[in-house]
C-alpha angles and dihedrals in degrees: 000000000000110000098180143351126201125196132189131181093348112146108309091342111104098180131340139163118204114200101201111165127159127330129024119340119188120200118199138162145137122302109276093017091116105258091145092052085070089062089041090055093048090050090055090054088052092057101263119154116287118233122194088212089074091066111105115254109269098016126114095219142356123225138197124192126182136187119208131189106219137167110275091235132034142072096314093056091044093054092047092052091047088058090052098257131114141204135239109241114226097183127248091072094298132116142179122245122196118207125178141173133186129194122197124214088255093055101256114143135202127189128199123200121191092342096313132098110253139166116274086242089073089060089050091052090054093047098082093054094046112038145010112203123200122191134161086272087060092055087057086048092056086065089067118095089228094054089048093052091046090054091050091047090050089052092045091065122186095347091061097033091054093046089048093052093049090047090052093048092051093044091051091051095047090045094052092047091047093050092048090050093047091049091049093048094045093047094043095105093045093048088049088056092048091052090052092049094045091047088053093046092051092050092053094046090049090048092053092041098198125197124214111272093009092125091056094046091050092048090056091045091052093050087053095049091049090059099036095128093049091048091049093052095047094047094047091048093052089044092052091048091053100041119011109191092192092072097258118140110275138176093261092051094047096048090050090054093047092052093050091051091052093046092054091049093049090079086075096036122023091196087078092061091071092055089049089054091053091050090051091053091048088050090057091048090050088051091049093049091047091053092048089050090050090053091046092053089048089055092049089050088056094055108110122221092246097050095093090054089052095049090047091049093051090047089053091054091050090046091061089054091050090050092051100043103023096245141016089247091056089050091053089049090051089058092050096048101026096082093059091046087050091054090050093050096043089051091064097105093049090046090053091051093049095045089047090054091044090049093052093048090049089050088059091050091047091050090052093047091049092051091051089051097048088050092052091049092049092051090049091046094059091050095045096051091050092046094048092043088055090047092050088059087065090049098062094268098105095157099042123111123200125196136171120223120204111193134170111276141161120315112256139150089274095055137264098292132113108203120203127182107213127195128195103188094199140013111285095024121126111248108247130187111270086229089067111021108034122094122224093264094047091046091054092049091047090053092049094046090050091051091048093052094042091050088069091061105023106030119199122200096225136018121195117194116190109199094315088151089074114131096027135087142153119032092356091057091050090054092046089055089046091053093046087055091050090048088052090062090074104021136028109262128199120181128184105206146165092199123097089199089064097039091053091071095053120107090206121040121192125184127203103219121202120208127183126196094189098272108035132044118213132176132201136176130242137176116245126216134156119350092357089059092048092051090052091049091050089050090053091051100044110004089248120097095193100046108126090212093050093045091052089051093046090052090049090052091047090052090050091050092049091054099041 
């Protein structure tokens, strides 16, 4: 329930506070005073798109704040806390929720939920649980088949909701399987080509039988073989310098001589013995290097004249794999994973058979779920037609009959039913779709009657009606006011109206008042009681707030509203 709405610099409204509270609140005012801005402000609090054109001329920004009374637990509070906001507990299972929205002159918008800044989308998430707004555009929306189906589904309650949920689950399963089967069938030729190419690639890789890092090792070996003579000369020269077998002075001989000299002299100075030990160690290292060079030369001598050609041939084969797969490692990986992929590709025909059988089974489940949904809707349609027809008798359409037809239609996520609301305005008249045959006044009363009836099975905390009484007057307007008051017994009702006959039934009457200082028009809101309310009612009736006849009529209507 909305407890209060505060508007600032919104349209022609400079500053206004609307005390709403429970029951039926009527909002009236002169043309151009800004009544619709109240609904605009409420729409902003419900996450509707912000428009900088709504900011009052000369103001930097417009703001709307609202205070709701909500259950202390439930989906509304859960969503608020998910967004980082919170509520103010009031006791007895109730709490206050603060919502806010600001719009700058440049069109930037900021929302607050439960005291914390939040995306405007959070307001939109909360909207369906807080308020149902009906304007003249919603009368036009009622002409759409989707809106008529939604109204029937809301009235159908749990029976239709459960059937619809089961249908949607079956439909999504069938659609996903059908899509997978279509993709598999369409790509069957491409997948067959992929299998052939993969099979050939695996055969090539298996024939080459590469090992990890083999291409790098062969590149190093090829470089060695290409420079074998230079390598032999360098190694032989170094070996001769270390160990000369022809008796020429060499490193090993000279080191041994130096060590012996130091050992003889160490008798006189022990410090030289350490240097002799070092030379002895160096001699061992020189001997080791000489032996390794000897082995290196022996390996070079074993290199055949055709080995380089064999290495280059192997490198060429590996290079082909690298060009095809990007790297030798990737080629080896393809060999490791390719077999599993081949099994998957070769299994296509079996998969198609399995998916076809699964799709056909799911089609049977979907047919059964659709039949259950259609039956639930037709049962609800009969009850909705009878209840709305009864309600129309209280809205100055005593001879009208409303019926709801549920016919076979196209298959969608909402079922296979075309729902059409039909209205026969008087006995003997052919029932015609409200989308074609209902006048504006009839359409507004049909919509109100549907909401009154649905409220009994699908209660909504707050209804907002923006001049849905357009196109009616007299006795019909009185009955509309009476039914709004009845709806307010179970829900909060806010109606923006230009009819005194409707406003008379409100327990809370607010007037949007326009003032003009010669250059700027500004509006505010005040609560009307007593003579002030009678004067506003007289103005609505005749355009003259001080007409005695109009005042008498106004008081008569107020008395009627009080005794409904």
